[in-house]
C-alpha positions in Angstrom: 70.6 93.0 -46.5 68.6 90.0 -45.1 68.2 90.5 -41.6 69.3 86.5 -41.2 72.3 87.1 -42.9 75.6 87.4 -41.0 77.5 90.7 -41.6 80.8 90.4 -43.7 83.8 92.6 -43.9 87.4 92.7 -44.8 88.5 95.6 -42.5 91.5 94.8 -39.9 92.3 97.4 -36.8 95.4 99.4 -37.5 98.1 98.3 -34.9 100.3 101.1 -35.4 97.8 103.5 -34.3 97.6 105.3 -30.7 93.9 104.6 -30.6 93.3 101.2 -28.7 92.3 98.3 -31.0 89.0 97.7 -29.1 88.0 101.6 -29.6 88.9 101.2 -33.4 86.8 98.0 -33.6 83.8 99.8 -32.0 84.0 102.6 -34.2 84.3 100.4 -37.1 80.8 98.7 -36.5 79.2 101.6 -35.4 80.2 103.3 -38.6 79.0 100.3 -40.6 75.5 100.3 -39.0 75.3 104.2 -39.2 76.1 104.3 -42.9 73.4 101.4 -43.6 76.0 98.8 -44.8 74.7 96.7 -41.9 71.2 96.5 -41.1 69.3 96.7 -38.2 68.3 93.1 -37.4 71.3 91.4 -39.2 73.6 89.2 -37.3 77.3 89.9 -36.1 79.7 86.9 -36.6 80.2 85.0 -33.6 83.0 86.4 -31.1 85.3 83.5 -31.9 85.1 84.3 -35.6 85.4 88.0 -34.9 88.6 87.4 -32.8 89.9 85.1 -35.6 89.2 87.5 -38.5 90.3 90.6 -36.6 93.5 88.7 -35.2 92.8 89.8 -31.7 91.9 88.0 -28.4 88.4 86.9 -27.3 88.6 89.2 -24.5 89.1 92.2 -26.5 85.6 91.1 -28.6 84.1 90.6 -25.1 84.6 94.3 -24.2 83.6 95.5 -27.4 80.7 93.6 -27.3 79.6 94.6 -23.9 80.4 98.2 -24.7 78.0 98.2 -28.0 75.5 96.3 -26.0 75.4 99.0 -23.2 75.0 101.6 -25.9 72.0 99.8 -27.0 73.7 99.1 -30.4 73.6 95.2 -30.1 71.8 92.5 -28.2 72.8 88.9 -27.3 69.6 87.2 -27.5 70.8 83.7 -26.7 69.6 82.5 -29.8 72.6 81.7 -31.4 74.0 85.2 -32.1 74.3 88.8 -31.4 72.1 90.9 -33.6 72.1 94.8 -34.5 69.3 96.4 -32.6 70.1 100.3 -33.1 69.2 102.4 -36.1 71.3 105.1 -37.5 69.5 108.0 -35.4 70.1 106.1 -32.3 73.8 106.1 -33.4 73.6 109.8 -34.3 72.1 110.6 -30.8 74.7 108.6 -29.1 77.5 110.8 -30.9 75.8 114.1 -30.2 75.1 113.4 -26.4 78.0 114.3 -24.1 77.5 111.9 -21.4 76.9 109.1 -23.6 80.4 109.5 -25.1 81.4 109.0 -21.1 79.3 106.2 -20.3 81.7 103.6 -21.1 85.3 105.3 -20.3 85.4 104.3 -16.8 87.5 101.6 -15.4 85.0 99.4 -14.0 84.0 96.9 -16.7 80.4 95.9 -17.6 79.1 92.8 -16.5 78.8 89.5 -18.4 76.0 89.7 -20.9 74.4 86.6 -19.4 74.6 88.0 -15.9 73.1 91.4 -17.0 70.2 89.4 -18.4 69.8 87.4 -15.2 69.7 90.7 -13.1 66.9 92.1 -15.6 64.9 89.0 -15.5 65.0 88.5 -11.8 62.2 91.2 -11.5 60.0 89.4 -13.9 56.4 89.1 -12.4 55.9 85.2 -12.2 59.1 84.1 -13.0 60.4 80.9 -11.2 64.1 81.9 -10.2 66.0 78.4 -9.7 69.4 79.8 -9.4 68.8 82.9 -7.2 71.4 83.0 -4.0 69.0 84.7 -1.7 66.5 83.4 1.2 63.0 83.1 0.3 61.3 86.6 1.5 58.6 84.5 3.4 61.8 83.3 5.7 62.3 87.0 7.2 61.9 87.3 10.9 59.3 89.6 11.0 58.5 89.4 14.5 62.2 89.3 15.7 62.4 92.3 13.5 59.9 94.2 15.2 61.4 93.6 18.8 64.8 94.7 17.4 63.1 98.1 15.9 62.3 98.8 19.7 65.8 99.0 20.5 66.0 102.0 18.4 64.3 104.3 20.9 67.4 104.2 23.0 69.9 105.0 20.1 71.6 108.3 20.9 71.9 109.2 17.3 72.2 108.2 13.8 75.0 110.6 13.0 78.2 109.3 11.0 80.1 106.5 12.6 83.8 105.7 13.2 85.6 104.4 10.0 85.7 101.0 11.2 81.7 101.0 12.1 79.8 101.1 15.4 82.1 100.0 18.2 79.2 98.0 19.9 78.6 96.3 16.6 82.0 95.1 16.4 82.2 94.0 20.0 79.2 91.7 19.1 81.0 90.2 16.2 84.1 89.5 18.1 82.0 87.5 20.6 79.7 85.8 17.8 82.7 84.5 15.7 84.4 82.8 18.9 81.7 80.4 18.7 83.6 79.1 15.6 87.1 79.4 16.8 88.1 83.1 15.3 89.7 85.3 18.0 89.7 88.9 17.4 89.5 92.4 18.9 87.2 95.1 18.0 90.0 97.0 16.4 90.4 94.0 14.1 86.9 94.4 12.8 85.6 96.6 9.7 81.6 96.8 9.0 81.2 96.8 5.4 78.0 97.3 3.2 78.1 93.4 2.6 80.8 91.2 1.4 80.9 92.6 -2.2 82.2 96.0 -0.7 84.7 94.1 1.2 86.0 92.5 -2.0 86.0 95.9 -3.7 88.1 97.4 -1.1 90.8 94.8 -1.0 90.8 95.2 -5.0 91.7 98.9 -4.5 93.5 99.0 -1.2 95.6 95.7 -1.0 96.5 94.8 -4.7 98.0 96.4 -7.3 97.1 95.9 -11.2 99.7 93.3 -11.6 98.6 91.1 -8.8 97.2 87.5 -9.3 94.2 86.1 -7.3 94.2 82.5 -7.3 90.6 80.9 -6.6 88.7 77.7 -6.7 87.0 76.7 -10.3 84.2 77.6 -10.5 84.1 80.6 -8.6 81.6 83.1 -7.5 84.5 85.7 -8.3 84.0 84.9 -12.1 80.8 86.3 -11.9 82.0 89.4 -10.9 84.2 92.1 -12.4 85.5 93.5 -9.3 89.0 92.3 -9.5 89.2 92.1 -13.5 88.2 96.0 -13.4 91.2 96.9 -11.3 93.5 94.9 -13.9 94.0 92.2 -11.4 94.2 88.6 -12.9 92.4 85.9 -11.8 93.8 82.5 -12.0 91.9 79.3 -11.7 92.7 76.2 -9.4 90.7 72.9 -9.8 88.6 71.5 -7.2 87.7 67.9 -5.9 85.3 66.7 -3.3 87.4 67.9 -0.5 88.0 71.2 -1.9 90.9 73.5 -3.7 93.8 71.4 -4.8 96.2 73.6 -3.0 99.3 71.9 -4.5 98.2 73.3 -7.9 98.8 76.7 -6.8 101.8 78.1 -8.6 104.8 79.4 -6.5 106.3 82.5 -8.0 107.8 85.9 -7.0 107.3 87.6 -10.0 103.8 89.3 -8.9 101.5 89.8 -5.8 99.4 86.9 -5.3 96.6 85.9 -2.6 94.4 83.0 -2.4 90.7 83.7 -2.2 88.7 80.7 -1.1 85.2 80.0 0.2 85.9 76.7 1.8 82.4 76.3 3.6 79.2 75.5 1.3 81.2 77.0 -1.6 79.3 79.0 -4.1 78.3 77.8 -6.5 79.5 73.9 -6.0 78.3 73.4 -2.5 81.4 71.5 -1.5 82.6 71.8 2.1 86.4 71.7 2.3 87.6 68.8 4.7 89.5 69.4 8.1 92.5 67.7 6.4 92.5 69.9 3.2 92.0 73.2 5.3 94.9 72.3 7.4 97.2 71.2 4.1 96.2 74.6 2.5 96.9 76.6 5.4 100.5 75.2 5.9 101.1 75.4 2.1 100.0 79.1 1.8 102.0 79.9 5.2 105.4 78.1 3.8 105.0 79.7 0.4 103.8 83.1 1.8 100.6 83.3 0.1 98.0 85.4 1.8 94.6 84.1 2.1 91.0 85.9 1.8 88.6 83.5 3.4 85.0 84.2 2.2 82.7 82.6 5.2 79.5 83.9 3.8 77.8 80.5 4.3 79.8 79.6 7.2 76.7 79.2 9.8 74.3 77.5 7.2 75.3 73.8 8.1 72.8 71.6 8.5 73.7 68.7 11.0 76.8 69.9 13.1 79.6 72.1 12.5 82.3 70.0 12.0 84.6 72.1 10.2 85.9 75.4 11.4 87.1 78.4 9.5 90.9 78.4 8.2 91.0 81.6 10.1 90.9 79.9 13.3 94.5 78.5 12.7 95.8 82.1 11.8 98.2 83.3 14.6 100.0 85.9 12.3 97.5 87.6 10.5 98.1 86.0 7.3 94.1 85.4 6.8 91.4 88.1 6.2 88.1 86.8 6.9 84.8 88.1 5.4 81.6 87.4 7.0 78.1 88.9 6.3 74.3 88.3 7.3 73.1 88.7 3.5 72.6 84.9 3.4 71.5 84.2 6.8 69.1 87.2 7.6 68.7 89.7 4.8 70.6 91.1 2.0 69.0 94.5 2.2 70.3 95.2 5.7 73.7 95.4 3.7 76.0 94.4 6.7 79.3 92.5 6.4 82.5 92.5 8.3 86.3 92.1 7.7 88.5 90.5 10.2 92.2 91.3 9.7 95.2 92.7 11.4 94.8 96.4 12.6 96.8 97.9 9.8 94.9 96.3 7.1 91.4 97.2 9.0 93.0 101.0 9.2 93.5 101.1 5.5 90.6 99.7 4.4 88.5 101.9 7.0 90.0 104.9 5.4 89.1 104.0 1.9 85.7 103.2 2.8 85.0 106.4 4.5 86.0 107.9 0.9 83.4 105.7 -0.6 80.5 105.9 1.3 81.2 107.5 4.9 80.1 104.0 6.7 77.4 101.6 6.3 73.9 102.6 7.3 73.7 103.4 11.0 70.3 102.2 11.6 71.4 98.7 10.2 74.5 98.6 12.3 72.3 99.3 15.4 69.7 96.7 14.5 72.2 94.0 14.0 74.0 94.7 17.2 70.5 94.2 18.9 70.0 91.1 16.8 73.4 89.6 18.1 73.4 90.7 21.6 69.6 89.6 22.5 70.4 86.0 20.9 67.6 86.8 18.5 70.1 86.0 15.6 70.8 82.4 17.2 67.2 81.7 17.3 66.7 82.7 13.6 69.9 80.8 12.6 68.4 77.6 14.1 65.1 78.1 12.1 67.1 78.8 8.7 69.2 75.8 9.2 66.4 73.4 9.7 64.4 75.2 7.0 67.0 75.0 4.5 68.1 71.3 5.3 64.2 70.5 4.6 64.4 72.4 1.3 67.8 70.5 0.2 66.2 67.1 1.0 63.0 68.3 -1.1 65.3 69.5 -3.8 67.3 66.2 -4.3 64.2 64.1 -4.4 62.7 66.4 -6.9 65.8 66.5 -9.2 65.9 62.8 -8.8 62.2 62.4 -10.0 62.3 64.6 -13.0 65.9 64.5 -14.2 67.0 61.2 -13.0 70.3 60.0 -14.9 70.5 63.0 -17.0 72.4 64.8 -14.2 75.1 64.2 -11.8 75.5 66.1 -8.5 76.4 66.0 -4.7 74.3 66.5 -1.9 75.8 69.4 0.1 76.2 69.6 3.7 75.0 73.2 3.8 74.4 76.3 2.2 72.1 77.3 -0.8 73.5 75.5 -3.9 73.4 72.1 -5.9 76.1 72.0 -8.6 74.2 70.0 -11.2 76.1 68.7 -14.2 74.4 67.2 -17.2 75.5 63.7 -18.3 75.3 64.7 -21.9 76.3 67.9 -23.6 73.8 70.6 -23.3 73.8 74.0 -25.0 73.5 76.1 -22.0 72.7 79.5 -23.7 69.9 77.7 -25.6 68.6 76.1 -22.3 68.6 79.4 -20.4 66.6 81.0 -23.4 64.0 78.1 -23.7 63.7 78.1 -19.8 63.0 82.0 -19.7 60.2 81.3 -22.2 58.9 78.8 -20.0 59.0 81.2 -17.0 62.2 79.8 -15.4 65.4 81.7 -14.7 68.7 79.5 -14.6 72.2 80.4 -13.3 74.2 78.4 -16.0 77.6 77.3 -14.5 79.7 79.0 -17.2 79.3 82.2 -15.7 81.3 81.0 -12.5 84.2 79.5 -14.9 86.5 80.4 -17.7 85.8 76.7 -19.2 82.7 75.2 -20.3 81.0 73.5 -17.3 77.8 71.8 -18.7 76.3 72.4 -15.4 73.6 74.7 -13.5 73.7 76.4 -10.1 70.3 74.8 -8.5 69.3 76.8 -5.4 66.9 75.6 -3.2 66.9 78.9 -0.8 64.7 81.1 -2.7 61.5 79.1 -4.0 58.7 77.3 -2.0 59.0 73.7 -2.2 56.0 73.7 -4.8 57.4 76.2 -6.8 60.9 74.5 -7.0 59.1 71.4 -8.2 57.3 73.2 -10.7 60.5 74.8 -12.2 62.3 71.6 -12.1 59.3 70.0 -14.2 59.3 72.9 -16.8 63.1 72.5 -17.1 62.8 68.8 -17.5 60.3 68.9 -20.3 62.6 71.5 -22.3 65.3 68.6 -21.8 62.9 65.9 -23.0 62.1 68.0 -26.3 65.8 67.7 -27.1 66.3 64.2 -26.5 
């Protein structure tokens, strides 16, 4: 078979079989390759064509492709298709190996192929990461860190801590969040290993497989498989310049439902929900009994003044679960986040967390306690806010200089991101591939939405000003070749 030829077939899955359809499709493709009918290097039909020919949903084909890619049988190269990369010997090994048969049997779904590619490429030496949601490593507060480490001399032990986390840290967090209107007790705080663990705990503790999570469109949640792996359905609600359009949230008693929102310096759009919208959203959800999970990951990264307080500060009945973290303000490697909720929820989450990892790092918790109680964290925040504001202003100038009227965007009031839409249709997969060749790593907007976005999430937090400009110049050069 010519390597550029697309594989053809007449087979269809047996719907009367007890074997799941996606497993039938995986077995069929593997057999075709193993028999030599489909050669290494040949192209598979597009996912859309496969779904139509096999009479299945696109989501079924996505599951098939993810599993075959994880087995090393196929590869999505972002050049217009998916090609076969294994040989029959590799397939035979896969069949013979006991563990390889189990690799994809777990309930947790594989990441989107694009996100897997981004996660791999982020560590390529010299690549310019134009979408990375992390602070520039040079902004780490080395001197403050050294001071905080000295406090470790007084730590009584590094044994396991109680389920909710270090009591002293929970007290420090309670005092800290008072500054933006959240009133809580230490018993209403759970220390987690970052915000992602908080989301995972919620997916397995609070929600059932028939639950629905409403969220903004686009949303960071779409780039994760945490809720989907638990069988929970995500439903997107549109946004405008003030935030989520709360009146578009369906009212139904047919299933368990919650709202996940990231109202301040939203990831990926950079939008900060207005106070008017926050009040209307809170009242709408209260009347319709829709619990809220409020993600405050970027809460403290405002640039001018904190004019919007968390929705949680309106909550008198424990209807809102609030998530906080220092991954975006201090260091993701510290692995410190927190959940603020009613005591029954905290006790439930803490019980399951103990079964998962027996608590977040004791060292990190003691260090973070010192950062908060000593005032070092506030000093660091002031520096980071000023730096991020300068980087935002520089990023806006650079984008306007090199991309001009080819793109549209809003200037964010804080956070890390500019949601940059192209004014003309751009093939994002092709752009991603060409950018990688040019040494630039992008975050296409489609990984954050279930509909085409024609956008990129641009981050000004990771690259220096010079490197940011170089990355945008290279991006501009690629687009010029097409236009």
